[in-house]
C-alpha positions in Angstrom: -0.2 -0.2 -0.3 1.3 3.6 -1.1 1.9 5.9 1.4 1.0 9.7 0.7 2.8 12.4 1.9 0.1 14.4 2.9 -3.9 14.6 3.0 -4.2 16.4 -0.2 -2.4 14.3 -2.0 -4.4 11.2 -0.4 -7.4 12.8 -1.6 -6.6 12.9 -5.3 -7.4 9.1 -5.2 -10.1 9.1 -3.0 -13.5 8.9 -5.2 -16.4 10.9 -3.4 -19.5 10.5 -5.9 -23.1 12.5 -4.6 -26.5 12.4 -5.3 -28.5 15.7 -5.5 -29.7 14.9 -1.9 -26.5 14.1 -0.6 -24.7 17.2 -2.5 -27.1 19.4 -0.5 -26.5 17.5 2.8 -23.0 18.4 2.7 -22.7 21.5 1.2 -26.0 23.6 2.2 -24.3 25.0 5.5 -21.5 26.2 3.2 -24.0 28.3 1.6 -25.8 29.7 4.7 -28.7 27.3 3.1 -29.7 30.0 0.6 -29.8 27.4 -2.1 -32.0 24.2 -2.6 -31.0 21.1 -4.1 -31.4 22.2 -7.6 -29.7 25.4 -7.5 -27.2 24.1 -4.9 -26.1 21.2 -7.7 -26.5 23.4 -11.0 -23.9 25.7 -8.9 -21.6 23.0 -8.4 -21.7 22.1 -11.6 -21.1 25.6 -12.8 -18.1 25.9 -10.6 -16.8 22.3 -11.4 -17.1 21.3 -8.1 -18.8 18.1 -9.7 -19.3 16.4 -13.1 -22.1 14.7 -13.6 -21.4 10.7 -14.3 -24.8 9.1 -14.1 -28.5 9.3 -13.2 -28.1 11.4 -10.3 -24.4 10.5 -9.8 -22.2 13.4 -9.4 -18.1 12.8 -8.8 -16.6 15.5 -6.6 -13.3 17.4 -8.0 -11.1 16.3 -6.2 -8.8 19.2 -7.6 -11.3 22.0 -6.8 -9.9 24.7 -4.6 -12.8 26.8 -4.0 -14.0 29.8 -6.3 -15.5 33.1 -5.5 -18.9 32.4 -4.6 -20.3 35.6 -5.3 
């Protein structure tokens, strides 16, 4: 088993798959609950935080470093 020198490098190999609902549960607090599940998903796709990989399946972008949410 390979050892990773830091958490960021290890996370590059860890896949996180969300559904629309699980994305909302995980990320709504970061947006102060200002966006409903549909709008939050649209924003996550727009910003490149997730990409669609299947029917209600969204892969988190491990290289996402955050962007202005304004």
